C-alpha positions in Angstrom: -4.5 9.3 -7.4 -6.2 11.2 -4.6 -6.9 9.4 -1.4 -5.6 6.0 -2.4 -2.0 7.2 -2.7 -2.0 7.8 1.1 -2.4 4.1 1.7 0.3 2.7 -0.5 2.5 0.0 0.9 5.4 -2.1 -0.4 5.6 -5.7 0.5 8.6 -6.7 2.6 8.7 -10.2 1.0 8.1 -9.9 -2.7 8.4 -6.2 -3.2 5.2 -5.3 -5.0 3.4 -2.1 -4.3 -0.3 -2.4 -3.2 -2.8 -0.2 -1.4 -4.2 -1.1 2.0 -7.8 -0.2 1.1 -10.1 -1.3 -1.6 -13.7 -0.2 -2.2 -15.1 -2.9 0.0 -12.5 -3.8 2.7 -9.2 -3.0 4.5 -6.3 -5.1 3.2 -3.7 -6.1 5.8 -1.6 -8.4 3.8 0.1 -8.7 0.4 -2.4 -9.8 -2.3 0.3 -11.9 -4.0 2.4 -13.7 -1.3 0.0 -13.0 1.7 2.9 -11.6 3.8 2.0 -9.1 6.5 5.5 -7.5 6.4 5.3 -4.1 4.6 6.6 -0.6 4.6 4.5 2.5 4.1 5.4 4.6 1.0 5.5 8.3 1.8 4.8 10.2 -1.4 5.5 13.9 -1.7 3.4 16.0 -3.9 3.9 19.4 -5.4 1.5 20.9 -2.8 3.3 19.6 0.3 
């Protein structure tokens, strides 16, 4: 996934996973329910 996997979030309301960046703007709320509650997903790779 490259750089996008560093910006993964999980919504605190509906539970979907989304990224906080797109190609055109920074996203600061859930695209489905518009909640601003989230938790950052920390992903470990084989190289870490």
